[in-house]
N, C-alpha and C positions, 0 to 999 in steps of 0.2 A: 609447529607452534610459533606464534609471533606476538608482537606487541603492536597495538594500534596507536596511531598518532593523529591528533587533531591540531592543526596549525592555528595559532592565535590570530592570524591574519585572515579575515573574512573575504579578502580579495584573492585568495589562493585557489579558488575553484568556483564553479557554477556561474550564475549570471553576473556577479560582481567581477569575476575574473575576465569574462568576455567583455563587459562594459569598459573595463580599464585597458583593454587591448592585450590581455595576457600577462605574461611574466616569464621569469627564468626559474627553472628548477635545476639543482645540481646535487649529485650524490658523490660523496668521497668515501670510498671503501678501502680500508687498509686491513692488515692482519690484526690490528688492535682496536679498531672502532669502525663504525659506519656513521657518517654525518650527512644530514640532508639539509639543503639550503633552499630558500625561496626568496625571490625579490620581485616586487610588482614592476610592471612595465612603467617606465618613467621615474622609478625610485632613484634618488641620488646616492644610495648606498650600494648599487650594483657594482661589483668589482670590475675594473676595466678589462681584466682577463676573461671575464664572462661576457661582457657586452661586446668586446672586440677580441674574439678568440685568438689565442697565441698557441705556439707549439707545446709549451709546458705551462702548467698552472701551479701556484703556491696557495693552497687552501688555508694556510695559517694566517693569511692576510684578509680573509673573508668575513671575519667577525663570528658571532655566535650562531651556530646552526639552528634551524627550526626544530630539528630532532637529532638526538645523539644517542647512539647505542654503543657503549664501551664493551670491550671483551673482558668482562669480569668473571662470569661463571659459565662461559660458553666457549667451547673450542671452535672458533670460527672456521679453521680449515676443514673440520669434519662436517660442518653444517652449511657452508657456503662454497659452492663450486663456481664454474664459469657462469657469467651472467648472460641472460637473454633479454633483449628489449622487445616488449610487446606493447603496441599502441592500440588500445581497446577503444573503438569508436561506437560502442553499443549505445543506441538511443535510449534503451530502457535498462541501463545498468543499475548498480547498487543505489547510487544517489537519485537519478531520475526516476527509477522504478519505485522508489519509496516515497517520493513527494508527488507523484503524478495524481494520485487519487484526491489530493487536496488542492489541485491546481485549477479546478473548474473545467477541465477539458473532458470531452466525452469518452465513454467506454473505459477500457483500461489501456495502459501504455502500449503493450505489444499489439493488441488489436488495432488501435488507432494507427500505429506506424505501418502495420501490414496492409491496412485497407485504405490508406491515404498517402500514397507515395508523392503525389503532387504537393503535399504540404511541406515537403522537404526539398523542393526544387532549388531553393536558395541557401540550403544548408551547406556549410563548407568547414574544413579544418585547415588551418594554416600553421605549418611548422617552419619557422625561419631557419632553424639549424638543429642538428643533433650532433654534438661533438663528443668524442670518446677519447680519453687520455689514459695512457698506461704508464 
């Protein structure tokens, strides 16, 4: 079971995220809370520890997180074990799959992707960094 979060920043995903050149996401997981942060590319509020990675970070200087889950009625250690990072590059995932039919594109998302590989010859994904701190 979990809680969904919808960030107030419309530049945190999709076409706006791409148009702005991406951004930074950070998750701070402790025994007493989980905090999720997002900063747009070019934002003046990006902490220097995020923009220019260091050996140790101090998330207390990062401002208000975009999502915050305190350990109030949940025993975190019994519900959260070691984390795995999965980078899902599905063309027809939850978001794209749900808006495809109203996009004016032909067929359905999965059929279009499977039958038109040349349409994606210029598609790319760019990760500047993936930093993990303990």
